[in-house]
BADREN-802896 format. One record per residue: residue number from 1; x, y, z negated of N, C-alpha, C in turn; residue in three letters. Coordinates in nm, 3 decimals. Each point is the difference from the previous one (the first is absolute). Layout:
N
REC  num     n_px     n_py     n_pz    ca_px    ca_py    ca_pz     c_px     c_py     c_pz  residuo
REC  NUM        X        Y        Z        X        Y        Z        X        Y        Z      ALA
...
//
This chain:
237
REC  num     n_px     n_py     n_pz    ca_px    ca_py    ca_pz     c_px     c_py     c_pz  residuo
REC    1    0.759   -0.357   -2.311   -0.087   -0.073    0.090    0.082   -0.075    0.105      UNK
REC    2   -0.050   -0.113    0.038    0.070   -0.081    0.098   -0.044    0.039    0.140      UNK
REC    3    0.093    0.038    0.087   -0.034    0.031    0.139    0.100   -0.068    0.091      UNK
REC    4   -0.044   -0.032    0.121    0.088   -0.069    0.093    0.032   -0.141   -0.048      UNK
REC    5    0.115   -0.052    0.045    0.040   -0.135   -0.038    0.121    0.007   -0.091      UNK
REC    6   -0.007   -0.067   -0.112    0.116   -0.011   -0.088    0.098   -0.101    0.059      UNK
REC    7    0.129    0.021   -0.023    0.099   -0.094    0.051    0.002   -0.128   -0.083      UNK
REC    8   -0.018    0.015   -0.130    0.002   -0.115   -0.089   -0.115    0.011   -0.100      UNK
REC    9   -0.040   -0.114   -0.049   -0.105    0.000   -0.103    0.054    0.067   -0.125      UNK
REC   10   -0.076    0.098   -0.051    0.039    0.074   -0.118   -0.102   -0.012   -0.112      UNK
REC   11   -0.112   -0.066    0.025   -0.110   -0.003   -0.096   -0.017   -0.140   -0.057      UNK
REC   12   -0.064   -0.008   -0.114   -0.026   -0.128   -0.065   -0.145   -0.045    0.017      UNK
REC   13   -0.093    0.095   -0.008   -0.142   -0.035    0.002   -0.070    0.061    0.121      UNK
REC   14   -0.075   -0.084    0.070   -0.081    0.046    0.113   -0.147   -0.013   -0.039      UNK
REC   15   -0.078    0.103    0.029   -0.142   -0.005   -0.033   -0.079    0.078    0.104      UNK
REC   16   -0.131   -0.016   -0.008   -0.089    0.080    0.083   -0.120    0.041   -0.083      UNK
REC   17   -0.063    0.108    0.036   -0.117    0.045   -0.076   -0.082    0.097    0.082      UNK
REC   18   -0.122    0.022   -0.043   -0.087    0.096    0.064    0.052    0.141   -0.024      UNK
REC   19   -0.005    0.082    0.103    0.041    0.140   -0.008   -0.105    0.083    0.074      UNK
REC   20    0.014    0.130   -0.003   -0.093    0.084    0.074    0.005   -0.035    0.148      UNK
REC   21   -0.112   -0.035    0.057   -0.006   -0.029    0.143    0.026   -0.143    0.039      UNK
REC   22    0.030   -0.088   -0.098    0.026   -0.139    0.036    0.084   -0.072   -0.102      UNK
REC   23    0.109   -0.062    0.049    0.085   -0.082   -0.085    0.146    0.026    0.036      UNK
REC   24    0.087   -0.002   -0.100    0.141    0.023    0.022    0.087   -0.107   -0.063      UNK
REC   25    0.126   -0.005    0.041    0.099   -0.094   -0.054    0.099    0.079   -0.083      UNK
REC   26    0.042   -0.058   -0.112    0.089    0.068   -0.093    0.121   -0.088   -0.032      UNK
REC   27    0.116    0.062   -0.003    0.125   -0.067   -0.036    0.048    0.060   -0.131      UNK
REC   28   -0.004   -0.079   -0.105    0.029    0.049   -0.135   -0.081    0.125   -0.032      UNK
REC   29   -0.125   -0.001    0.043   -0.089    0.109   -0.031    0.006    0.118    0.096      UNK
REC   30    0.091   -0.004    0.097    0.012    0.110    0.096   -0.070   -0.038    0.131      UNK
REC   31   -0.082    0.090    0.049   -0.077   -0.028    0.121    0.089   -0.006    0.123      UNK
REC   32   -0.020   -0.101    0.081    0.070   -0.010    0.127   -0.059    0.101    0.097      UNK
REC   33    0.085    0.067    0.075   -0.045    0.092    0.103    0.043   -0.050    0.137      UNK
REC   34   -0.053    0.060    0.104    0.035   -0.037    0.137    0.135    0.062    0.037      UNK
REC   35    0.059   -0.043    0.111    0.126    0.063    0.044   -0.012    0.151    0.019      UNK
REC   36   -0.120    0.049    0.035   -0.022    0.144    0.015   -0.038    0.066   -0.131      UNK
REC   37    0.010   -0.076   -0.109   -0.024    0.049   -0.136   -0.146    0.034   -0.027      UNK
REC   38   -0.088   -0.063    0.075   -0.143    0.011   -0.031   -0.036   -0.106   -0.103      UNK
REC   39   -0.112    0.019   -0.067   -0.046   -0.099   -0.097   -0.036   -0.129    0.074      UNK
REC   40    0.058   -0.110   -0.045   -0.032   -0.130    0.062   -0.126   -0.054   -0.068      UNK
REC   41   -0.113    0.050    0.045   -0.129   -0.038   -0.055   -0.076   -0.077    0.107      UNK
REC   42   -0.041   -0.122   -0.034   -0.067   -0.087    0.098   -0.145   -0.022   -0.042      UNK
REC   43   -0.085   -0.042    0.095   -0.143    0.000   -0.027   -0.054   -0.118   -0.080      UNK
REC   44    0.074   -0.110   -0.011   -0.057   -0.118   -0.063    0.095   -0.063   -0.101      UNK
REC   45   -0.059   -0.070   -0.096    0.080   -0.075   -0.097    0.085   -0.105    0.068      UNK
REC   46   -0.057   -0.068    0.099    0.074   -0.106    0.068    0.127    0.052    0.063      UNK
REC   47   -0.006    0.118    0.060    0.119    0.057    0.063    0.103    0.041   -0.104      UNK
REC   48   -0.046    0.060   -0.110    0.093    0.039   -0.106    0.067   -0.123   -0.062      UNK
REC   49   -0.077   -0.104   -0.022    0.057   -0.123   -0.055    0.105   -0.059    0.094      UNK
REC   50   -0.029    0.001    0.130    0.095   -0.054    0.097    0.128    0.082    0.004      UNK
REC   51   -0.014    0.132   -0.006    0.119    0.085   -0.002    0.081   -0.024   -0.127      UNK
REC   52   -0.067   -0.009   -0.113    0.071   -0.023   -0.126    0.076   -0.133    0.005      UNK
REC   53   -0.061   -0.100    0.061    0.067   -0.130    0.013    0.125    0.012    0.087      UNK
REC   54   -0.007    0.081    0.105    0.117    0.020    0.086    0.114    0.066   -0.076      UNK
REC   55   -0.032    0.102   -0.080    0.103    0.068   -0.077    0.056   -0.092   -0.108      UNK
REC   56   -0.086   -0.077   -0.063    0.046   -0.090   -0.107    0.091   -0.109    0.055      UNK
REC   57   -0.022   -0.039    0.125    0.079   -0.108    0.059    0.141    0.045    0.040      UNK
REC   58    0.027    0.129    0.000    0.132    0.049    0.040    0.104   -0.031   -0.107      UNK
REC   59    0.113   -0.049    0.044    0.111   -0.029   -0.090    0.128    0.054    0.062      UNK
REC   60    0.076    0.074   -0.078    0.123    0.057    0.054   -0.032    0.105    0.105      UNK
REC   61    0.055   -0.018    0.120   -0.025    0.094    0.110   -0.147   -0.005    0.041      UNK
REC   62   -0.058    0.119    0.020   -0.140    0.008    0.043   -0.008   -0.024    0.150      UNK
REC   63   -0.088   -0.090    0.040   -0.014   -0.036    0.142   -0.140    0.039    0.048      UNK
REC   64   -0.013    0.115    0.068   -0.131    0.045    0.047   -0.067   -0.097    0.096      UNK
REC   65    0.078   -0.083    0.070   -0.060   -0.093    0.095   -0.084   -0.108   -0.069      UNK
REC   66    0.020   -0.015   -0.130   -0.079   -0.098   -0.076   -0.120    0.065   -0.069      UNK
REC   67   -0.031    0.125    0.039   -0.106    0.076   -0.067   -0.097    0.057    0.103      UNK
REC   68   -0.068   -0.087    0.075   -0.086    0.049    0.108   -0.119    0.083   -0.047      UNK
REC   69   -0.055   -0.032   -0.117   -0.116    0.077   -0.047    0.043    0.141   -0.038      UNK
REC   70    0.112    0.012   -0.071    0.050    0.132   -0.038    0.034    0.082    0.123      UNK
REC   71    0.065   -0.062    0.098    0.037    0.073    0.122   -0.124    0.047    0.075      UNK
REC   72   -0.102   -0.085    0.009   -0.122    0.038    0.070   -0.073    0.112   -0.073      UNK
REC   73   -0.001   -0.006   -0.133   -0.063    0.107   -0.077    0.074    0.131    0.018      UNK
REC   74    0.132   -0.005    0.001    0.079    0.121    0.027   -0.035    0.059    0.136      UNK
REC   75   -0.013   -0.087    0.100   -0.033    0.047    0.135   -0.138    0.064    0.003      UNK
REC   76   -0.094   -0.060   -0.071   -0.136    0.054   -0.003   -0.003    0.141   -0.058      UNK
REC   77    0.082    0.022   -0.103   -0.001    0.129   -0.070    0.089    0.103    0.069      UNK
REC   78    0.122   -0.041    0.036    0.096    0.096    0.055   -0.018    0.027    0.149      UNK
REC   79   -0.055   -0.097    0.074   -0.008    0.014    0.145   -0.144    0.011    0.050      UNK
REC   80   -0.081   -0.099   -0.032   -0.135   -0.002    0.055   -0.085    0.114   -0.055      UNK
REC   81    0.010    0.024   -0.130   -0.085    0.102   -0.062    0.020    0.138    0.059      UNK
REC   82    0.121    0.028    0.047    0.028    0.135    0.051   -0.028    0.012    0.149      UNK
REC   83   -0.032   -0.110    0.066   -0.032    0.004    0.144   -0.100   -0.110    0.037      UNK
REC   84   -0.104   -0.011   -0.082   -0.097   -0.108    0.019   -0.060    0.003    0.139      UNK
REC   85   -0.044    0.115    0.046   -0.066    0.008    0.131    0.094   -0.040    0.112      UNK
REC   86    0.126    0.042   -0.008    0.097   -0.032    0.105    0.028   -0.151    0.004      UNK
REC   87    0.016   -0.061   -0.117    0.024   -0.144   -0.004   -0.121   -0.076    0.054      UNK
REC   88   -0.120    0.042   -0.040   -0.122   -0.066    0.047   -0.013    0.011    0.151      UNK
REC   89    0.025    0.117    0.055   -0.009    0.018    0.144    0.102   -0.088    0.074      UNK
REC   90    0.120   -0.007   -0.055    0.105   -0.081    0.063   -0.041   -0.147    0.005      UNK
REC   91   -0.056   -0.050   -0.109   -0.042   -0.139   -0.004   -0.120   -0.025    0.090      UNK
REC   92   -0.093    0.095    0.003   -0.118   -0.015    0.085    0.036   -0.012    0.146      UNK
REC   93    0.112    0.060    0.039    0.042   -0.006    0.140    0.032   -0.142    0.046      UNK
REC   94    0.029   -0.090   -0.095    0.025   -0.139    0.038   -0.121   -0.060    0.070      UNK
REC   95   -0.120    0.052   -0.031   -0.120   -0.054    0.063   -0.001    0.015    0.150      UNK
REC   96    0.066    0.103    0.050    0.001    0.022    0.143    0.093   -0.092    0.077      UNK
REC   97    0.089   -0.066   -0.072    0.094   -0.094    0.066    0.020   -0.122   -0.088      UNK
REC   98   -0.109   -0.049   -0.056    0.007   -0.108   -0.097    0.058   -0.128    0.059      UNK
REC   99    0.085   -0.065   -0.078    0.061   -0.127    0.041   -0.103   -0.098    0.054      UNK
REC  100   -0.116   -0.008   -0.062   -0.100   -0.100    0.035   -0.063    0.025    0.137      UNK
REC  101    0.018    0.119    0.054   -0.067    0.036    0.125    0.085   -0.025    0.124      UNK
REC  102    0.130   -0.019   -0.017    0.088   -0.015    0.116    0.042   -0.146    0.015      UNK
REC  103   -0.050   -0.060    0.105    0.013   -0.144    0.019    0.097   -0.034    0.112      UNK
REC  104    0.053   -0.120   -0.007    0.091   -0.050    0.103   -0.075   -0.020    0.131      UNK
REC  105    0.072    0.007    0.110   -0.056   -0.030    0.132    0.031   -0.142    0.043      UNK
REC  106    0.092   -0.065   -0.070    0.036   -0.140    0.023    0.094   -0.042   -0.114      UNK
REC  107    0.016   -0.130   -0.022   -0.072   -0.113    0.061   -0.139   -0.016   -0.061      UNK
REC  108   -0.076   -0.090    0.059   -0.138   -0.019   -0.043   -0.009   -0.043   -0.146      UNK
REC  109    0.098   -0.080   -0.046   -0.004   -0.048   -0.138    0.013    0.114   -0.100      UNK
REC  110    0.085    0.097    0.030    0.018    0.114   -0.090   -0.123    0.090    0.005      UNK
REC  111   -0.055    0.019    0.117   -0.122    0.081    0.014   -0.111   -0.060   -0.086      UNK
REC  112   -0.014   -0.131    0.007   -0.104   -0.067   -0.078    0.027    0.010   -0.150      UNK
REC  113    0.127   -0.013   -0.039    0.034    0.007   -0.141   -0.027    0.139   -0.057      UNK
REC  114    0.035    0.104    0.075   -0.028    0.136   -0.045   -0.150    0.023   -0.015      UNK
REC  115   -0.076   -0.048    0.097   -0.145    0.019   -0.006   -0.059   -0.072   -0.120      UNK
REC  116    0.045   -0.121   -0.026   -0.052   -0.076   -0.113    0.034    0.067   -0.133      UNK
REC  117    0.119    0.059   -0.007    0.044    0.062   -0.124   -0.059    0.138   -0.021      UNK
REC  118   -0.006    0.079    0.106   -0.029    0.143   -0.014   -0.144    0.040    0.031      UNK
REC  119   -0.068   -0.075    0.085   -0.139    0.038    0.032   -0.089    0.005   -0.124      UNK
REC  120    0.011   -0.098   -0.093   -0.085    0.007   -0.120    0.026    0.126   -0.083      UNK
REC  121    0.122    0.049   -0.001    0.031    0.121   -0.075   -0.063    0.123    0.065      UNK
REC  122    0.004    0.006    0.133   -0.064    0.111    0.069   -0.151   -0.004   -0.019      UNK
REC  123   -0.057   -0.121    0.000   -0.143   -0.013   -0.024   -0.033    0.044   -0.143      UNK
REC  124    0.083   -0.040   -0.096   -0.020    0.042   -0.139    0.006    0.151   -0.012      UNK
REC  125    0.094    0.063    0.068    0.013    0.146   -0.007   -0.125    0.068    0.055      UNK
REC  126   -0.055   -0.056    0.107   -0.121    0.058    0.058   -0.118   -0.012   -0.096      UNK
REC  127   -0.009   -0.114   -0.068   -0.113   -0.024   -0.090    0.019    0.069   -0.135      UNK
REC  128    0.120   -0.008   -0.056    0.027    0.052   -0.134    0.026    0.150   -0.001      UNK
REC  129    0.074    0.048    0.100    0.041    0.140    0.003   -0.077    0.082    0.103      UNK
REC  130   -0.076   -0.067    0.085   -0.075    0.069    0.104    0.086    0.048    0.114      UNK
REC  131    0.122   -0.051    0.010    0.095    0.046    0.102    0.031   -0.113    0.097      UNK
REC  132   -0.050    0.012    0.122    0.024   -0.101    0.103    0.123    0.039    0.082      UNK
REC  133    0.108   -0.075   -0.020    0.120    0.020    0.081    0.004   -0.104    0.110      UNK
REC  134    0.058    0.038    0.114    0.002   -0.086    0.118    0.140   -0.052    0.024      UNK
REC  135    0.011   -0.130    0.027    0.130   -0.059    0.032    0.030    0.016    0.148      UNK
REC  136    0.128    0.013    0.033    0.044    0.017    0.138    0.117   -0.094    0.026      UNK
REC  137    0.017   -0.036    0.126    0.113   -0.085    0.041    0.117    0.090    0.039      UNK
REC  138    0.117   -0.031   -0.055    0.118    0.077    0.033    0.034    0.101   -0.108      UNK
REC  139    0.109    0.075    0.025    0.051    0.092   -0.101   -0.027    0.146    0.037      UNK
REC  140   -0.058    0.026    0.115   -0.030    0.138    0.037   -0.110    0.055   -0.090      UNK
REC  141    0.019    0.123   -0.047   -0.095    0.060   -0.092   -0.137    0.015    0.064      UNK
REC  142   -0.103   -0.040   -0.077   -0.138    0.018    0.042   -0.076    0.069   -0.113      UNK
REC  143   -0.062    0.114    0.025   -0.069    0.071   -0.107   -0.119   -0.078   -0.054      UNK
REC  144   -0.021    0.012   -0.131   -0.114   -0.062   -0.065   -0.113    0.103   -0.013      UNK
REC  145   -0.118   -0.048   -0.032   -0.115    0.087   -0.018    0.027    0.100   -0.112      UNK
REC  146   -0.018    0.128    0.028    0.030    0.104   -0.098   -0.090   -0.010   -0.123      UNK
REC  147   -0.124   -0.041    0.020   -0.090   -0.015   -0.114    0.048   -0.106   -0.096      UNK
REC  148    0.049   -0.112    0.055    0.052   -0.108   -0.084    0.124    0.046   -0.075      UNK
REC  149    0.088    0.072    0.067    0.122    0.047   -0.064   -0.031    0.100   -0.111      UNK
REC  150   -0.102    0.082    0.021   -0.036    0.097   -0.102   -0.055   -0.069   -0.124      UNK
REC  151   -0.077   -0.106    0.018   -0.050   -0.076   -0.115    0.115   -0.060   -0.080      UNK
REC  152    0.098   -0.052    0.071    0.117   -0.057   -0.067    0.079    0.108   -0.072      UNK
REC  153    0.013    0.116    0.063    0.072    0.111   -0.061   -0.067    0.041   -0.131      UNK
REC  154   -0.131    0.009    0.000   -0.072    0.037   -0.121    0.020   -0.101   -0.111      UNK
REC  155    0.004   -0.127    0.037    0.024   -0.104   -0.100    0.138    0.016   -0.064      UNK
REC  156    0.100    0.028    0.082    0.136    0.017   -0.053    0.007    0.121   -0.093      UNK
REC  157   -0.064    0.109    0.041    0.002    0.121   -0.083   -0.073   -0.022   -0.133      UNK
REC  158   -0.083   -0.102   -0.007   -0.073   -0.028   -0.123    0.082   -0.066   -0.109      UNK
REC  159    0.119   -0.047    0.033    0.085   -0.062   -0.102    0.060    0.106   -0.091      UNK
REC  160    0.016   -0.033   -0.127    0.070    0.093   -0.089    0.151   -0.014    0.020      UNK
REC  161    0.077    0.078   -0.074    0.145    0.004    0.022    0.066   -0.136   -0.020      UNK
REC  162   -0.043   -0.073   -0.101    0.062   -0.128   -0.031   -0.041   -0.106    0.103      UNK
REC  163   -0.126   -0.001    0.037   -0.046   -0.093    0.104    0.070    0.030    0.132      UNK
REC  164    0.014    0.127    0.033    0.060    0.037    0.128    0.147   -0.038    0.005      UNK
REC  165    0.070    0.012   -0.113    0.140   -0.042   -0.004    0.014   -0.147    0.034      UNK
REC  166   -0.090   -0.082   -0.054    0.002   -0.143    0.031   -0.044   -0.026    0.143      UNK
REC  167   -0.104    0.069    0.043   -0.053   -0.018    0.135    0.105    0.036    0.104      UNK
REC  168    0.084    0.097   -0.031    0.109    0.039    0.089    0.086   -0.121    0.035      UNK
REC  169    0.034   -0.079   -0.100    0.085   -0.117    0.024   -0.078   -0.113    0.067      UNK
REC  170   -0.124   -0.020   -0.039   -0.081   -0.105    0.063   -0.011    0.022    0.150      UNK
REC  171   -0.020    0.124    0.040   -0.015    0.032    0.142    0.136    0.005    0.070      UNK
REC  172    0.095    0.070   -0.061    0.129    0.017    0.064    0.075   -0.131    0.021      UNK
REC  173   -0.008   -0.089   -0.096    0.072   -0.127    0.010   -0.069   -0.094    0.099      UNK
REC  174   -0.132   -0.003    0.000   -0.073   -0.091    0.090   -0.013    0.057    0.141      UNK
REC  175    0.006    0.133    0.012   -0.020    0.063    0.130   -0.145    0.012    0.039      UNK
REC  176   -0.089   -0.019   -0.097   -0.143   -0.003    0.033   -0.083    0.071   -0.106      UNK
REC  177   -0.076    0.100    0.043   -0.093    0.067   -0.090   -0.109   -0.097   -0.045      UNK
REC  178   -0.046   -0.084    0.091   -0.107   -0.094   -0.033    0.047   -0.104   -0.100      UNK
REC  179    0.121   -0.049    0.017    0.054   -0.094   -0.098    0.013    0.066   -0.137      UNK
REC  180    0.037    0.127   -0.001    0.008    0.073   -0.126   -0.135    0.005   -0.070      UNK
REC  181   -0.106    0.032    0.077   -0.134    0.003   -0.058   -0.043   -0.139   -0.044      UNK
REC  182    0.034   -0.101    0.078   -0.038   -0.137   -0.035    0.064   -0.042   -0.132      UNK
REC  183    0.123    0.045   -0.024    0.066   -0.028   -0.127   -0.068    0.077   -0.113      UNK
REC  184   -0.025    0.128    0.025   -0.060    0.084   -0.103   -0.137   -0.050   -0.043      UNK
REC  185   -0.074   -0.059    0.095   -0.136   -0.045   -0.030   -0.010   -0.151   -0.018      UNK
REC  186    0.116   -0.066   -0.010    0.005   -0.144   -0.027   -0.081   -0.080    0.101      UNK
REC  187    0.017    0.032    0.127   -0.067   -0.076    0.104    0.044   -0.146    0.000      UNK
REC  188    0.128   -0.020   -0.029    0.053   -0.136   -0.016    0.126    0.008   -0.085      UNK
REC  189    0.054   -0.115   -0.034    0.119   -0.009   -0.084    0.115    0.083    0.060      UNK
REC  190    0.077    0.066   -0.086    0.107    0.087    0.048    0.105   -0.077    0.078      UNK
REC  191    0.029   -0.125   -0.038    0.096   -0.080    0.075   -0.050   -0.027    0.141      UNK
REC  192   -0.130   -0.026    0.013   -0.058   -0.025    0.132    0.005    0.125    0.086      UNK
REC  193   -0.024    0.115   -0.061    0.007    0.125    0.076    0.143    0.026    0.048      UNK
REC  194    0.097   -0.033   -0.083    0.139    0.015    0.042    0.028   -0.087    0.123      UNK
REC  195   -0.048   -0.122   -0.003    0.023   -0.088    0.114   -0.068    0.054    0.126      UNK
REC  196   -0.115    0.063   -0.016   -0.067    0.059    0.117    0.081    0.114    0.059      UNK
REC  197    0.080    0.067   -0.082    0.086    0.106    0.052    0.123   -0.055    0.071      UNK
REC  198    0.024   -0.130   -0.015    0.123   -0.062    0.052   -0.027   -0.097    0.115      UNK
REC  199   -0.113    0.011    0.065   -0.035   -0.093    0.107    0.106   -0.002    0.109      UNK
REC  200    0.040    0.116    0.046    0.099    0.006    0.108    0.134   -0.055   -0.045      UNK
REC  201    0.041    0.032   -0.122    0.129   -0.047   -0.051    0.000   -0.152   -0.015      UNK
REC  202   -0.111   -0.055   -0.048   -0.008   -0.146   -0.013    0.008   -0.067    0.137      UNK
REC  203   -0.062    0.062    0.098    0.007   -0.055    0.136    0.144   -0.002    0.050      UNK
REC  204    0.071    0.108   -0.022    0.140    0.008    0.044    0.085   -0.105   -0.070      UNK
REC  205   -0.026   -0.022   -0.128    0.074   -0.103   -0.073   -0.022   -0.137    0.061      UNK
REC  206   -0.124   -0.028    0.040   -0.032   -0.129    0.059    0.072   -0.018    0.134      UNK
REC  207    0.015    0.109    0.073    0.061   -0.011    0.133    0.153   -0.003   -0.006      UNK
REC  208    0.058    0.080   -0.090    0.145    0.021    0.003    0.071   -0.044   -0.127      UNK
REC  209   -0.075   -0.043   -0.099    0.063   -0.042   -0.124    0.004    0.113   -0.102      UNK
REC  210    0.031   -0.035   -0.121   -0.002    0.094   -0.112    0.128    0.082   -0.004      UNK
REC  211   -0.014    0.131   -0.008    0.112    0.092   -0.016    0.013    0.028   -0.150      UNK
REC  212    0.109   -0.048   -0.060    0.014    0.009   -0.145    0.005    0.144   -0.050      UNK
REC  213    0.068    0.086    0.074    0.008    0.140   -0.041   -0.138    0.064    0.004      UNK
REC  214   -0.076   -0.028    0.106   -0.136    0.053    0.011   -0.090   -0.057   -0.109      UNK
REC  215    0.023   -0.126   -0.036   -0.081   -0.064   -0.104    0.023    0.065   -0.135      UNK
REC  216    0.124    0.036   -0.029    0.032    0.068   -0.126   -0.070    0.136   -0.004      UNK
REC  217    0.005    0.073    0.111   -0.065    0.130    0.007   -0.151   -0.014   -0.014      UNK
REC  218   -0.056   -0.102    0.063   -0.144   -0.024   -0.012   -0.039   -0.033   -0.143      UNK
REC  219    0.087   -0.073   -0.069   -0.027   -0.032   -0.140   -0.007    0.125   -0.087      UNK
REC  220    0.087    0.096    0.027   -0.001    0.126   -0.073   -0.128    0.077    0.028      UNK
REC  221   -0.043    0.000    0.125   -0.123    0.070    0.037   -0.122   -0.066   -0.063      UNK
REC  222    0.001   -0.132   -0.005   -0.111   -0.072   -0.063   -0.010    0.036   -0.148      UNK
REC  223    0.114    0.005   -0.067    0.000    0.037   -0.142   -0.054    0.141   -0.019      UNK
REC  224    0.043    0.092    0.087   -0.048    0.138   -0.010   -0.149    0.009    0.030      UNK
REC  225   -0.046   -0.081    0.093   -0.142   -0.002    0.038   -0.085   -0.049   -0.117      UNK
REC  226    0.043   -0.107   -0.064   -0.077   -0.053   -0.113    0.010    0.092   -0.122      UNK
REC  227    0.115    0.065   -0.017    0.012    0.097   -0.109   -0.097    0.117    0.021      UNK
REC  228   -0.012    0.045    0.124   -0.092    0.110    0.031   -0.144   -0.041   -0.029      UNK
REC  229   -0.034   -0.122    0.035   -0.135   -0.050   -0.028   -0.026   -0.003   -0.150      UNK
REC  230    0.096   -0.050   -0.076   -0.015   -0.006   -0.145   -0.017    0.139   -0.059      UNK
REC  231    0.078    0.095    0.051   -0.008    0.137   -0.051   -0.136    0.062    0.033      UNK
REC  232   -0.050   -0.027    0.120   -0.132    0.052    0.038   -0.106   -0.051   -0.096      UNK
REC  233    0.007   -0.127   -0.035   -0.098   -0.059   -0.090    0.014    0.056   -0.142      UNK
REC  234    0.124    0.023   -0.044    0.021    0.060   -0.132   -0.061    0.140   -0.009      UNK
REC  235    0.005    0.071    0.112   -0.052    0.138    0.000   -0.149    0.003   -0.023      UNK
REC  236   -0.067   -0.113    0.022   -0.146   -0.004   -0.011   -0.048   -0.079   -0.122      UNK
REC  237    0.094   -0.058   -0.075   -0.036   -0.088   -0.112   -0.007    0.077   -0.132      UNK
//
């Protein structure tokens, strides 16, 4: 059985098929396992097909960085499944200090830009999720309504292991629980949601110019954000 990451490609044929509990990927007929040697069984055909394509695309040295679906599935099985409640609670805590709720105190142009970008998302969360979060000026912590936070917590706990693995990245990369939910529920295009998470950074670029090193790092985060969105959708297809 294949477990962990191989250093070099050793197989000729990559395939996927239905197995007990879902779908698996096979290398020359041998089932791929997770790094923790658990069965790499995923919930949907779309996810299995995507993983098989990642393995088939490997030539020579195996590069895990080119296999986001496989890596996310491994995380769902080896990490999230064994501590689902802890991961869900950790992500739910973002609601108490959500990026969208902490606004600039100056200048007026940035205050207006944040309001234009983020107020519709907070309104959507109130209508769609029943959770009304309040925006505040400044960076000092301000507690949110406990009832609203509990509703958000329950929503996070409702995700299965594969959805939660993806949601972890959607929230962690954007810094916003609400943006994570907006991506999960297709409130708007994923590229637009990414831009809404970058309002402050875009403002800084306009004032001080583009930082090439920061831009490269942002590009990596954007790729991870969109990969997480794709994985979330595969988990439900």
